[in-house]
N, CA and C atoms as a LAMMPS dump frame, in Angstrom:
ITEM: TIMESTEP
0
ITEM: NUMBER OF ATOMS
633
ITEM: BOX BOUNDS ff ff ff
-5.0000000000000000e+02 5.0000000000000000e+02
-5.0000000000000000e+02 5.0000000000000000e+02
-5.0000000000000000e+02 5.0000000000000000e+02
ITEM: ATOMS id mol type element x y z
1 1 1 N -36.924 18.269 15.034
2 1 2 C -36.151 17.843 15.126
3 1 3 C -36.577 16.248 14.877
4 2 1 N -35.806 14.704 14.129
5 2 2 C -36.057 13.857 14.113
6 2 3 C -34.682 12.921 14.722
7 3 1 N -34.486 12.873 16.655
8 3 2 C -34.403 12.524 16.845
9 3 3 C -33.867 10.83 16.518
10 4 1 N -34.12 10.057 16.121
11 4 2 C -33.418 8.358 15.172
12 4 3 C -32.096 9.003 14.548
13 5 1 N -33.135 9.842 13.651
14 5 2 C -32.205 9.928 12.591
15 5 3 C -31.381 10.879 12.984
16 6 1 N -31.042 12.217 13.886
17 6 2 C -29.758 12.218 14.742
18 6 3 C -28.618 11.165 14.814
19 7 1 N -29.847 10.383 16.09
20 7 2 C -28.611 9.362 16.75
21 7 3 C -27.446 8.066 15.415
22 8 1 N -29.04 7.96 14.559
23 8 2 C -28.373 7.134 13.65
24 8 3 C -27.172 7.852 13.35
25 9 1 N -27.236 9.346 12.488
26 9 2 C -26.532 9.912 12.337
27 9 3 C -25.089 9.88 12.724
28 10 1 N -25.1 10.417 13.962
29 10 2 C -23.539 9.886 14.928
30 10 3 C -23.296 8.676 14.774
31 11 1 N -23.876 8.13 15.003
32 11 2 C -23.369 6.419 15.003
33 11 3 C -22.001 5.781 13.661
34 12 1 N -23.344 6.901 12.838
35 12 2 C -22.415 6.087 11.449
36 12 3 C -21.083 7.018 10.998
37 13 1 N -21.271 8.196 11.749
38 13 2 C -19.901 9.311 11.974
39 13 3 C -19.453 8.25 12.593
40 14 1 N -18.848 7.844 13.581
41 14 2 C -18.731 7.39 14.658
42 14 3 C -17.41 6.218 13.79
43 15 1 N -18.597 5.519 13.417
44 15 2 C -17.627 4.431 13.028
45 15 3 C -17.146 4.5 11.729
46 16 1 N -17.16 5.16 10.658
47 16 2 C -16.093 6.748 9.68
48 16 3 C -14.814 6.618 10.602
49 17 1 N -14.973 7.69 10.934
50 17 2 C -13.92 8.487 12.993
51 17 3 C -13.264 6.689 13.084
52 18 1 N -13.609 5.919 13.031
53 18 2 C -12.995 4.877 14.009
54 18 3 C -12.28 4.082 12.753
55 19 1 N -12.542 3.854 11.314
56 19 2 C -11.421 3.775 10.387
57 19 3 C -10.868 4.688 10.137
58 20 1 N -10.786 5.689 10.247
59 20 2 C -9.79 6.799 10.199
60 20 3 C -8.385 6.305 10.935
61 21 1 N -8.956 6.475 11.831
62 21 2 C -8.112 6.312 13.367
63 21 3 C -7.298 4.861 13.41
64 22 1 N -8.023 3.894 13.137
65 22 2 C -7.218 2.877 12.709
66 22 3 C -6.109 2.571 11.563
67 23 1 N -6.091 3.621 10.644
68 23 2 C -4.699 4.096 9.464
69 23 3 C -3.638 3.813 10.178
70 24 1 N -3.636 4.634 11.816
71 24 2 C -2.164 4.562 12.497
72 24 3 C -2.133 3.225 12.761
73 25 1 N -2.695 2.392 13.079
74 25 2 C -2.409 0.722 13.178
75 25 3 C -2.161 -0.335 12.381
76 26 1 N -2.116 0.219 11.349
77 26 2 C -2.117 -0.618 9.845
78 26 3 C -0.437 -1.53 10.563
79 27 1 N -0.531 -2.722 10.123
80 27 2 C 0.603 -3.145 10.427
81 27 3 C 2.065 -3.206 9.424
82 28 1 N 2.953 -2.504 9.839
83 28 2 C 4.093 -2.276 8.933
84 28 3 C 4.271 -3.688 7.625
85 29 1 N 4.363 -3.341 6.706
86 29 2 C 5.433 -4.505 5.542
87 29 3 C 6.502 -5.251 5.884
88 30 1 N 6.814 -6.356 6.798
89 30 2 C 8.224 -7.087 7.011
90 30 3 C 9.072 -6.225 6.014
91 31 1 N 10.35 -5.982 6.947
92 31 2 C 11.68 -5.873 6.384
93 31 3 C 12.269 -7.074 5.912
94 32 1 N 13.253 -7.939 5.095
95 32 2 C 13.711 -9.163 4.804
96 32 3 C 15.258 -8.613 4.823
97 33 1 N 16.401 -9.697 5.116
98 33 2 C 17.183 -9.588 5.11
99 33 3 C 18.405 -10.32 4.625
100 34 1 N 18.788 -9.947 3.357
101 34 2 C 19.669 -11.523 2.603
102 34 3 C 21.374 -11.035 2.69
103 35 1 N 22.235 -11.895 3.346
104 35 2 C 23.495 -11.796 2.882
105 35 3 C 24.371 -13.067 2.454
106 36 1 N 25.064 -12.317 1.534
107 36 2 C 26.194 -13.561 0.854
108 36 3 C 27.025 -12.983 1.453
109 37 1 N 28.22 -14.35 0.971
110 37 2 C 29.282 -13.185 1.622
111 37 3 C 30.908 -14.664 0.934
112 38 1 N 31.579 -13.704 0.623
113 38 2 C 32.46 -14.813 -0.517
114 38 3 C 33.643 -14.445 -0.004
115 39 1 N 34.749 -15.435 -0.163
116 39 2 C 35.95 -15.144 0.476
117 39 3 C 36.851 -16.389 -0.338
118 40 1 N 38.474 -16.186 -0.296
119 40 2 C 39.081 -16.741 -1.012
120 40 3 C 40.535 -16.757 -0.043
121 41 1 N 41.693 -16.749 -0.081
122 41 2 C 42.874 -16.848 0.621
123 41 3 C 43.353 -17.216 -0.118
124 42 1 N 43.794 -17.51 -1.402
125 42 2 C 44.543 -17.909 -2.94
126 42 3 C 44.533 -17.193 -3.56
127 43 1 N 43.544 -15.935 -3.673
128 43 2 C 43.349 -15.376 -5.168
129 43 3 C 44.942 -15.332 -5.822
130 44 1 N 44.981 -16.686 -6.863
131 44 2 C 46.661 -16.627 -8.006
132 44 3 C 47.411 -15.243 -8.273
133 45 1 N 48.392 -15.509 -9.044
134 45 2 C 48.556 -13.936 -9.666
135 45 3 C 48.091 -13.913 -11.015
136 46 1 N 47.801 -13.048 -11.47
137 46 2 C 47.037 -12.592 -12.945
138 46 3 C 45.686 -12.958 -13.133
139 47 1 N 45.22 -14.202 -12.152
140 47 2 C 43.788 -14.965 -12.495
141 47 3 C 42.739 -13.741 -12.014
142 48 1 N 41.716 -14.587 -12.814
143 48 2 C 40.337 -14.414 -12.65
144 48 3 C 39.328 -14.928 -11.413
145 49 1 N 38.974 -14.634 -10.375
146 49 2 C 37.828 -15.234 -9.516
147 49 3 C 36.489 -14.785 -9.312
148 50 1 N 34.942 -15.496 -9.834
149 50 2 C 34.003 -15.335 -9.906
150 50 3 C 32.609 -16.111 -9.292
151 51 1 N 31.703 -15.355 -8.95
152 51 2 C 31.128 -15.765 -7.633
153 51 3 C 29.503 -15.346 -8.476
154 52 1 N 28.586 -16.441 -8.407
155 52 2 C 27.489 -16.094 -8.909
156 52 3 C 26.702 -15.8 -7.346
157 53 1 N 25.846 -14.937 -7.412
158 53 2 C 25.338 -14.789 -6.32
159 53 3 C 23.579 -14.673 -6.149
160 54 1 N 23.201 -15.338 -5.563
161 54 2 C 21.396 -15.577 -5.688
162 54 3 C 20.815 -14.081 -5.136
163 55 1 N 19.971 -13.456 -5.066
164 55 2 C 19.359 -12.634 -4.235
165 55 3 C 17.362 -12.725 -5.119
166 56 1 N 16.606 -12.143 -4.017
167 56 2 C 15.527 -11.739 -4.029
168 56 3 C 14.893 -11.214 -4.836
169 57 1 N 14.828 -11.173 -6.296
170 57 2 C 13.99 -9.924 -7.017
171 57 3 C 13.066 -9.016 -6.638
172 58 1 N 12.806 -7.725 -6.332
173 58 2 C 12.601 -6.794 -5.505
174 58 3 C 12.173 -5.779 -6.778
175 59 1 N 10.75 -5.093 -6.575
176 59 2 C 10.207 -4.022 -7.042
177 59 3 C 11.293 -2.605 -6.583
178 60 1 N 11.392 -3.094 -5.352
179 60 2 C 11.981 -1.488 -4.924
180 60 3 C 12.984 -2.611 -3.73
181 61 1 N 14.099 -2.377 -3.473
182 61 2 C 14.937 -2.89 -2.687
183 61 3 C 16.23 -2.339 -2.565
184 62 1 N 17.088 -2.803 -1.504
185 62 2 C 19.113 -1.885 -1.592
186 62 3 C 20.047 -3.328 -1.509
187 63 1 N 20.851 -2.366 -2.365
188 63 2 C 22.188 -3.296 -2.051
189 63 3 C 23.3 -2.778 -1.847
190 64 1 N 23.463 -3.504 -0.675
191 64 2 C 25.041 -2.977 -0.684
192 64 3 C 26.2 -3.824 -0.394
193 65 1 N 27.231 -3.432 -1.136
194 65 2 C 28.521 -4.298 -1.568
195 65 3 C 29.785 -3.773 -0.438
196 66 1 N 30.107 -4.591 0.451
197 66 2 C 31.567 -4.397 1.177
198 66 3 C 32.957 -5.412 0.645
199 67 1 N 33.744 -4.946 0.518
200 67 2 C 34.936 -5.651 0.368
201 67 3 C 36.142 -5.504 0.687
202 68 1 N 37.526 -6.639 1.379
203 68 2 C 38.715 -5.916 1.651
204 68 3 C 39.864 -7.124 0.607
205 69 1 N 40.899 -6.548 1.01
206 69 2 C 41.589 -7.696 -0.019
207 69 3 C 42.973 -7.235 0.571
208 70 1 N 43.836 -8.647 0.578
209 70 2 C 44.703 -8.425 0.679
210 70 3 C 46.205 -6.455 0.858
211 71 1 N 45.627 -7.051 -0.172
212 71 2 C 46.842 -6.102 -2.027
213 71 3 C 45.952 -5.67 -2.579
214 72 1 N 45.916 -4.665 -3.666
215 72 2 C 44.841 -4.554 -4.256
216 72 3 C 44.619 -4.857 -5.735
217 73 1 N 43.531 -5.102 -5.747
218 73 2 C 42.549 -6.233 -7.03
219 73 3 C 41.992 -4.847 -7.493
220 74 1 N 41.688 -5.467 -8.604
221 74 2 C 40.165 -5.614 -9.385
222 74 3 C 39.106 -5.781 -9.244
223 75 1 N 37.762 -5.782 -8.956
224 75 2 C 36.683 -5.832 -8.143
225 75 3 C 35.798 -4.732 -8.807
226 76 1 N 34.876 -5.922 -9.617
227 76 2 C 33.275 -5.686 -10.84
228 76 3 C 32.612 -6.523 -9.983
229 77 1 N 31.211 -5.278 -10.412
230 77 2 C 30.218 -6.665 -9.936
231 77 3 C 28.751 -6.22 -10.969
232 78 1 N 28.523 -7.611 -11.082
233 78 2 C 27.47 -7.22 -13.163
234 78 3 C 25.733 -8.238 -12.553
235 79 1 N 24.958 -6.835 -13.401
236 79 2 C 23.308 -8.24 -13.679
237 79 3 C 24.436 -9.293 -14.774
238 80 1 N 23.182 -10.322 -14.059
239 80 2 C 23.036 -11.327 -14.874
240 80 3 C 22.328 -12.015 -15.713
241 81 1 N 22.244 -13.07 -17.176
242 81 2 C 21.49 -13.498 -17.646
243 81 3 C 22.254 -14.58 -18
244 82 1 N 21.094 -16.013 -18.193
245 82 2 C 21.524 -17.51 -18.801
246 82 3 C 21.883 -17.459 -20.332
247 83 1 N 23.69 -17.267 -20.231
248 83 2 C 24.075 -17.629 -21.586
249 83 3 C 23.894 -18.333 -22.157
250 84 1 N 23.457 -17.65 -23.739
251 84 2 C 23.216 -17.712 -24.851
252 84 3 C 23.568 -19.346 -25.159
253 85 1 N 25.246 -19.992 -24.99
254 85 2 C 25.81 -20.964 -25.192
255 85 3 C 26.061 -21.927 -24.483
256 86 1 N 25.206 -22.924 -24.015
257 86 2 C 26.057 -23.759 -22.839
258 86 3 C 25.815 -23.446 -21.913
259 87 1 N 24.617 -23.159 -21.613
260 87 2 C 23.639 -22.56 -20.459
261 87 3 C 24.958 -21.795 -19.327
262 88 1 N 23.809 -21.946 -18.477
263 88 2 C 24.934 -21.094 -16.639
264 88 3 C 24.793 -19.666 -16.463
265 89 1 N 25.506 -19.327 -16.304
266 89 2 C 25.089 -17.723 -15.954
267 89 3 C 26.482 -16.637 -16.835
268 90 1 N 25.779 -15.643 -17.27
269 90 2 C 26.702 -14.575 -18.141
270 90 3 C 26.498 -13.251 -17.681
271 91 1 N 27.711 -12.595 -17.185
272 91 2 C 27.565 -11.248 -16.823
273 91 3 C 26.422 -10.535 -18.44
274 92 1 N 26.076 -9.165 -17.889
275 92 2 C 25.598 -8.493 -19.232
276 92 3 C 24.913 -6.871 -19.222
277 93 1 N 25.655 -6.326 -20.092
278 93 2 C 25.485 -4.826 -20.188
279 93 3 C 27.309 -4.41 -19.24
280 94 1 N 27.167 -3.253 -18.686
281 94 2 C 28.31 -3.038 -18.08
282 94 3 C 28.551 -3.379 -16.855
283 95 1 N 28.909 -3.082 -16.506
284 95 2 C 29.88 -3.711 -14.591
285 95 3 C 29.019 -2.204 -13.953
286 96 1 N 27.605 -3.29 -12.718
287 96 2 C 27.215 -2.183 -12.269
288 96 3 C 28.233 -1.35 -11.655
289 97 1 N 29.045 -1.916 -10.789
290 97 2 C 29.904 -0.658 -9.903
291 97 3 C 31.389 -2.173 -9.896
292 98 1 N 32.537 -0.656 -9.511
293 98 2 C 34.012 -1.601 -10.008
294 98 3 C 34.915 -0.719 -9.722
295 99 1 N 36.311 -1.566 -9.136
296 99 2 C 37.121 -0.956 -8.915
297 99 3 C 38.758 -1.427 -9.723
298 100 1 N 39.486 -0.911 -10.387
299 100 2 C 40.25 -1.16 -10.768
300 100 3 C 41.667 -1.908 -9.76
301 101 1 N 42.017 -1.289 -8.896
302 101 2 C 43.454 -1.348 -8.16
303 101 3 C 42.907 -0.41 -6.839
304 102 1 N 42.092 -1.797 -6.04
305 102 2 C 41.903 -1.111 -4.537
306 102 3 C 42.223 -2.338 -3.796
307 103 1 N 42.357 -1.974 -1.826
308 103 2 C 42.312 -2.52 -1.911
309 103 3 C 41.399 -2.961 -0.145
310 104 1 N 40.1 -2.151 -1.22
311 104 2 C 38.757 -2.323 0.148
312 104 3 C 38.176 -1.669 -0.716
313 105 1 N 36.724 -1.57 -0.491
314 105 2 C 35.427 -1.083 -1.054
315 105 3 C 34.431 -0.631 -0.769
316 106 1 N 33.291 0.142 -0.856
317 106 2 C 31.332 -0.067 -0.654
318 106 3 C 31.313 0.586 -1.107
319 107 1 N 29.281 0.067 -1.861
320 107 2 C 28.884 0.769 -2.346
321 107 3 C 27.173 0.178 -2.035
322 108 1 N 26.492 1.136 -2.286
323 108 2 C 25.428 1.335 -2.216
324 108 3 C 24.201 1.858 -2.851
325 109 1 N 23.158 0.731 -3.55
326 109 2 C 22.163 1.123 -4.247
327 109 3 C 20.658 0.551 -3.051
328 110 1 N 19.941 1.139 -4.493
329 110 2 C 18.237 1.455 -3.748
330 110 3 C 17.6 1.349 -4.99
331 111 1 N 17.128 0.946 -5.925
332 111 2 C 16.105 0.306 -6.625
333 111 3 C 15.565 -0.802 -7.132
334 112 1 N 15.64 -1.474 -8.413
335 112 2 C 14.855 -2.709 -8.56
336 112 3 C 16.034 -3.814 -8.151
337 113 1 N 16.062 -4.675 -8.054
338 113 2 C 16.874 -5.527 -7.57
339 113 3 C 16.437 -6.352 -8.349
340 114 1 N 17.837 -7.469 -9.099
341 114 2 C 17.439 -8.421 -10.113
342 114 3 C 18.266 -9.843 -8.768
343 115 1 N 17.47 -10.486 -9.796
344 115 2 C 17.58 -12.643 -8.979
345 115 3 C 19.008 -12.623 -8.695
346 116 1 N 20.023 -12.811 -9.326
347 116 2 C 20.716 -12.778 -10.265
348 116 3 C 22.286 -12.403 -9.972
349 117 1 N 23.63 -11.838 -9.354
350 117 2 C 24.27 -10.759 -9.976
351 117 3 C 25.247 -12.012 -9.76
352 118 1 N 26.782 -11.763 -10.237
353 118 2 C 27.617 -11.473 -10.408
354 118 3 C 28.969 -11.087 -10.167
355 119 1 N 29.778 -11.744 -8.919
356 119 2 C 31.066 -10.976 -8.914
357 119 3 C 32.223 -11.597 -8.831
358 120 1 N 33.098 -10.198 -9.544
359 120 2 C 34.662 -10.604 -9.821
360 120 3 C 35.326 -9.864 -9.555
361 121 1 N 37.094 -10.291 -8.728
362 121 2 C 38.199 -10.537 -8.697
363 121 3 C 38.451 -10.725 -10.029
364 122 1 N 39.709 -10.201 -9.833
365 122 2 C 41.126 -9.956 -10.298
366 122 3 C 42.358 -9.053 -9.562
367 123 1 N 43.116 -10.253 -9.443
368 123 2 C 44.741 -10.638 -8.754
369 123 3 C 45.708 -10.258 -10.014
370 124 1 N 46.346 -8.128 -9.736
371 124 2 C 47.053 -8.325 -11.114
372 124 3 C 48.584 -8.967 -10.469
373 125 1 N 48.545 -8.655 -9.372
374 125 2 C 49.71 -8.706 -8.733
375 125 3 C 50.651 -10.124 -8.681
376 126 1 N 51.902 -10.603 -8.334
377 126 2 C 52.488 -11.441 -8.675
378 126 3 C 52.668 -12.242 -7.774
379 127 1 N 51.596 -12.443 -6.473
380 127 2 C 52.162 -13.581 -5.329
381 127 3 C 50.46 -13.315 -5.505
382 128 1 N 50.037 -14.614 -4.834
383 128 2 C 48.818 -15.115 -3.717
384 128 3 C 47.577 -13.696 -3.095
385 129 1 N 47.072 -12.925 -3.481
386 129 2 C 46.042 -12.62 -2.978
387 129 3 C 44.834 -13.088 -1.643
388 130 1 N 44.053 -12.755 -0.838
389 130 2 C 43.487 -13.315 -0.191
390 130 3 C 42.389 -11.718 -0.278
391 131 1 N 40.932 -12.542 -0.298
392 131 2 C 40.087 -11.495 -0.759
393 131 3 C 38.212 -11.906 0.325
394 132 1 N 37.775 -10.891 0.331
395 132 2 C 36.479 -10.865 1.298
396 132 3 C 35.525 -10.082 1.261
397 133 1 N 34.109 -10.417 0.503
398 133 2 C 33.164 -9.31 0.602
399 133 3 C 32.21 -9.776 1.197
400 134 1 N 31.257 -9.225 1.205
401 134 2 C 29.917 -9.066 1.784
402 134 3 C 28.484 -8.182 0.819
403 135 1 N 27.553 -9.271 0.271
404 135 2 C 27.019 -8.408 -0.847
405 135 3 C 25.182 -8.486 0.453
406 136 1 N 24.714 -7.375 0.931
407 136 2 C 23.644 -7.68 1.512
408 136 3 C 22.767 -6.911 0.94
409 137 1 N 21.613 -7.316 1.281
410 137 2 C 19.795 -7.088 -0.039
411 137 3 C 18.581 -6.988 1.949
412 138 1 N 18.405 -5.427 1.183
413 138 2 C 17.344 -5.584 2.231
414 138 3 C 16.276 -4.762 1.246
415 139 1 N 15.228 -6.047 1.48
416 139 2 C 13.575 -5.799 0.881
417 139 3 C 12.538 -5.83 1.494
418 140 1 N 11.44 -5.433 1.391
419 140 2 C 10.491 -5.725 1.17
420 140 3 C 9.372 -7.174 0.477
421 141 1 N 8.958 -7.211 1.019
422 141 2 C 7.607 -8.538 0.532
423 141 3 C 6.119 -8.326 1.517
424 142 1 N 5.225 -7.233 0.574
425 142 2 C 3.883 -7.423 1.465
426 142 3 C 3.53 -8.533 1.377
427 143 1 N 2.383 -9.341 2.27
428 143 2 C 1.643 -9.93 1.885
429 143 3 C 0.576 -9.652 0.988
430 144 1 N -0.552 -11.227 0.803
431 144 2 C -1.32 -10.741 0.359
432 144 3 C -2.136 -9.707 0.866
433 145 1 N -2.695 -9.103 1.843
434 145 2 C -3.67 -8.779 2.355
435 145 3 C -2.763 -7.067 2.351
436 146 1 N -1.72 -7.418 2.498
437 146 2 C -0.668 -6.056 2.014
438 146 3 C 0.068 -5.728 0.748
439 147 1 N -1.014 -6.477 0.049
440 147 2 C 0.059 -5.678 -1.566
441 147 3 C -1.437 -4.82 -2.406
442 148 1 N -2.776 -5.332 -1.879
443 148 2 C -3.3 -4.245 -2.426
444 148 3 C -3.351 -2.928 -0.58
445 149 1 N -3.854 -1.877 -1.719
446 149 2 C -3.426 -0.567 -0.723
447 149 3 C -4.49 -0.251 0.174
448 150 1 N -4.423 -1.373 1.724
449 150 2 C -5.379 -1.53 2.474
450 150 3 C -5.277 0.372 3.423
451 151 1 N -4.398 0.993 3.468
452 151 2 C -4.767 1.947 3.572
453 151 3 C -5.477 3.396 2.936
454 152 1 N -5.65 3.003 1.206
455 152 2 C -6.82 3.487 0.506
456 152 3 C -8.161 3.443 0.609
457 153 1 N -8.769 1.736 1.046
458 153 2 C -9.587 1.522 1.102
459 153 3 C -10.347 1.872 2.166
460 154 1 N -9.569 1.915 3.223
461 154 2 C -9.705 2.211 5.09
462 154 3 C -10.256 3.659 4.484
463 155 1 N -9.337 4.511 4.396
464 155 2 C -9.168 5.928 3.999
465 155 3 C -10.959 5.894 3.195
466 156 1 N -10.96 5.682 2.503
467 156 2 C -12.434 5.912 1.576
468 156 3 C -13.976 5.496 2.776
469 157 1 N -13.152 4.531 2.98
470 157 2 C -14.328 3.569 3.724
471 157 3 C -14.972 4.718 5.037
472 158 1 N -13.851 5.876 5.902
473 158 2 C -14.165 6.082 6.001
474 158 3 C -14.75 7.466 6.005
475 159 1 N -14.433 8.4 5.331
476 159 2 C -14.71 9.186 4.708
477 159 3 C -16.063 9.641 4.122
478 160 1 N -16.658 7.802 3.329
479 160 2 C -17.818 8.187 3.24
480 160 3 C -18.502 8.015 4.202
481 161 1 N -18.172 7.204 5.262
482 161 2 C -18.878 7.024 6.324
483 161 3 C -19.494 8.495 7.421
484 162 1 N -18.211 8.947 7.436
485 162 2 C -17.981 9.915 7.876
486 162 3 C -19.44 10.702 6.69
487 163 1 N -19.012 10.917 6.171
488 163 2 C -19.932 12.136 5.218
489 163 3 C -21.469 11.792 5.454
490 164 1 N -21.56 10.558 5.294
491 164 2 C -23.379 10.536 5.259
492 164 3 C -23.704 10.24 6.879
493 165 1 N -22.518 10.111 7.854
494 165 2 C -23.188 10.234 9.072
495 165 3 C -23.343 11.705 8.764
496 166 1 N -22.733 12.657 8.603
497 166 2 C -22.524 14.114 8.845
498 166 3 C -23.51 14.588 7.995
499 167 1 N -24.411 13.969 7.395
500 167 2 C -25.488 14.723 6.186
501 167 3 C -27.112 14.022 6.775
502 168 1 N -27.508 12.856 7.902
503 168 2 C -28.23 12.285 8.835
504 168 3 C -27.986 13.269 9.981
505 169 1 N -27.573 13.341 9.907
506 169 2 C -27.121 14.447 11.856
507 169 3 C -28.068 16.45 10.699
508 170 1 N -27.248 16.457 9.944
509 170 2 C -28.147 17.982 9.089
510 170 3 C -29.555 17.73 9.459
511 171 1 N -30.103 16.561 8.613
512 171 2 C -31.272 16.418 8.355
513 171 3 C -31.945 15.833 9.587
514 172 1 N -31.654 15.137 10.109
515 172 2 C -32.247 15.02 11.211
516 172 3 C -32.203 15.85 12.381
517 173 1 N -31.189 17.391 12.244
518 173 2 C -31.495 18.673 13.149
519 173 3 C -32.689 19.854 12.556
520 174 1 N -32.585 19.542 11.021
521 174 2 C -33.243 20.733 10.221
522 174 3 C -34.771 20.414 9.838
523 175 1 N -35.066 18.287 9.359
524 175 2 C -36.362 18.391 9.432
525 175 3 C -37.031 18.456 10.241
526 176 1 N -38.332 18.887 10.003
527 176 2 C -39.54 18.869 11.237
528 176 3 C -40.167 17.527 11.316
529 177 1 N -40.153 17.409 12.389
530 177 2 C -41.644 16.008 12.549
531 177 3 C -42.682 15.496 11.959
532 178 1 N -43.577 17.178 11.879
533 178 2 C -44.888 16.526 10.856
534 178 3 C -45.003 16.933 9.554
535 179 1 N -44.023 16.65 8.791
536 179 2 C -44.031 17.408 7.34
537 179 3 C -44.655 15.978 6.938
538 180 1 N -44.572 15.459 6.899
539 180 2 C -44.743 13.59 6.395
540 180 3 C -47.113 13.622 6.618
541 181 1 N -47.527 13.698 6.377
542 181 2 C -49.146 13.454 6.414
543 181 3 C -49.3 12.73 5.652
544 182 1 N -50.058 11.981 6.248
545 182 2 C -51.645 10.903 5.569
546 182 3 C -52.606 12.055 4.526
547 183 1 N -52.879 12.044 3.387
548 183 2 C -53.699 13.063 2.917
549 183 3 C -54.946 12.085 3.574
550 184 1 N -56.199 13.294 3.556
551 184 2 C -56.691 14.016 4.338
552 184 3 C -58.272 12.829 3.847
553 185 1 N -59.128 12.564 4.503
554 185 2 C -60.296 11.474 3.972
555 185 3 C -61.958 12.355 3.403
556 186 1 N -62.434 12.518 3.121
557 186 2 C -63.601 12.571 2.685
558 186 3 C -64.296 12.394 4.383
559 187 1 N -64.305 13.847 4.724
560 187 2 C -65.991 13.624 6.309
561 187 3 C -64.762 14.752 7.115
562 188 1 N -63.008 15.194 6.88
563 188 2 C -62.117 15.559 7.951
564 188 3 C -62.608 16.942 7.51
565 189 1 N -62.45 17.143 8.693
566 189 2 C -62.895 19.12 9.11
567 189 3 C -61.605 20.033 8.132
568 190 1 N -60.509 19.289 7.861
569 190 2 C -59.803 19.677 7.949
570 190 3 C -59.137 20.133 5.684
571 191 1 N -60.343 19.167 5.292
572 191 2 C -60.701 18.827 3.422
573 191 3 C -60.582 20.135 3.481
574 192 1 N -60.078 20.532 2.397
575 192 2 C -60.111 21.74 1.855
576 192 3 C -61.908 22.075 0.959
577 193 1 N -61.605 20.63 0.893
578 193 2 C -63.521 20.556 0.079
579 193 3 C -64.943 20.241 1.159
580 194 1 N -64.352 20.784 1.943
581 194 2 C -65.52 20.642 2.936
582 194 3 C -65.522 21.469 3.738
583 195 1 N -63.765 23.023 3.129
584 195 2 C -63.643 23.317 4.614
585 195 3 C -64.539 24.316 4.651
586 196 1 N -65.473 24.966 3.624
587 196 2 C -66.281 26.175 3.447
588 196 3 C -67.737 25.728 3.801
589 197 1 N -67.945 24.361 4.404
590 197 2 C -69.559 24.525 4.24
591 197 3 C -69.443 24.176 5.523
592 198 1 N -71.148 24.827 5.53
593 198 2 C -71.803 24.917 6.791
594 198 3 C -72.039 22.87 7.71
595 199 1 N -72.465 23.135 9.03
596 199 2 C -73.043 22.195 9.634
597 199 3 C -73.98 21.353 8.348
598 200 1 N -74.789 22.471 8.165
599 200 2 C -76.04 22.412 7.477
600 200 3 C -75.783 21.596 6.022
601 201 1 N -74.737 21.924 5.416
602 201 2 C -74.7 21.52 4.096
603 201 3 C -73.739 20.706 3.714
604 202 1 N -73.151 20.266 5.419
605 202 2 C -71.845 19.324 4.414
606 202 3 C -72.576 17.841 4.507
607 203 1 N -72.281 17.075 3.911
608 203 2 C -73.523 15.333 3.712
609 203 3 C -73.37 14.736 5.209
610 204 1 N -74.584 14.128 5.124
611 204 2 C -75.448 14.257 6.332
612 204 3 C -75.66 14.813 7.296
613 205 1 N -75.365 16.692 7.259
614 205 2 C -75.968 17.039 8.144
615 205 3 C -77.126 17.669 8.569
616 206 1 N -77.615 18.764 9.184
617 206 2 C -78.61 18.863 9.635
618 206 3 C -79.969 19.069 7.719
619 207 1 N -78.546 19.803 7.475
620 207 2 C -79.666 20.54 6.484
621 207 3 C -79.638 19.571 5.34
622 208 1 N -79.169 18.406 5.286
623 208 2 C -78.659 17.724 3.834
624 208 3 C -80.295 16.339 3.984
625 209 1 N -80.736 16.526 3.216
626 209 2 C -82.153 16.191 2.268
627 209 3 C -81.347 13.851 1.539
628 210 1 N -82.128 13.176 2.016
629 210 2 C -81.762 11.746 1.543
630 210 3 C -83.254 11.924 1.067
631 211 1 N -83.12 11.396 -0.381
632 211 2 C -84.17 10.702 -1.649
633 211 3 C -84.037 9.543 -1.302
């Protein structure tokens, strides 16, 4: 057994196991919440009011919309883009969600969050109405260190170290301590070239002659 190799293998394996355990203590990605509120107390008869609502663009987030009105109104939420003429913000495509004639509503969405939305409210009644709405975004923005999948790097590093440590322990336990020996020198009793020679015939022995 090679004690030094076994000890080194145990140390390496322990370090690798420590890396794997540290996965349970990685800090979570922080969660951010943005809330945009709109309100109007005198939405005129037969009129439409729109609000541009900026949000934080995120590849994965959650949007929720809740609203109430004094009487039934029409409500719609749109994705937006720059208007092709005159600048400003214009709705694009079909409405993300909408209500034709309701006094309240709620909606939730999870997925790709755009940077800007447009909320429109139409009063079909003949009298002014009031309206309040809240659009909430919940999203996560990793820090630079969290953007890299740290858990993957730590997992690979820990597994590699555990593997190296295990191999070192195995070799240390099963390799003999005298496997490697220096080559025999001339005159060594264990040298096969001289092992079968008698003392008289061995170079420098009693039977040798010097001329």
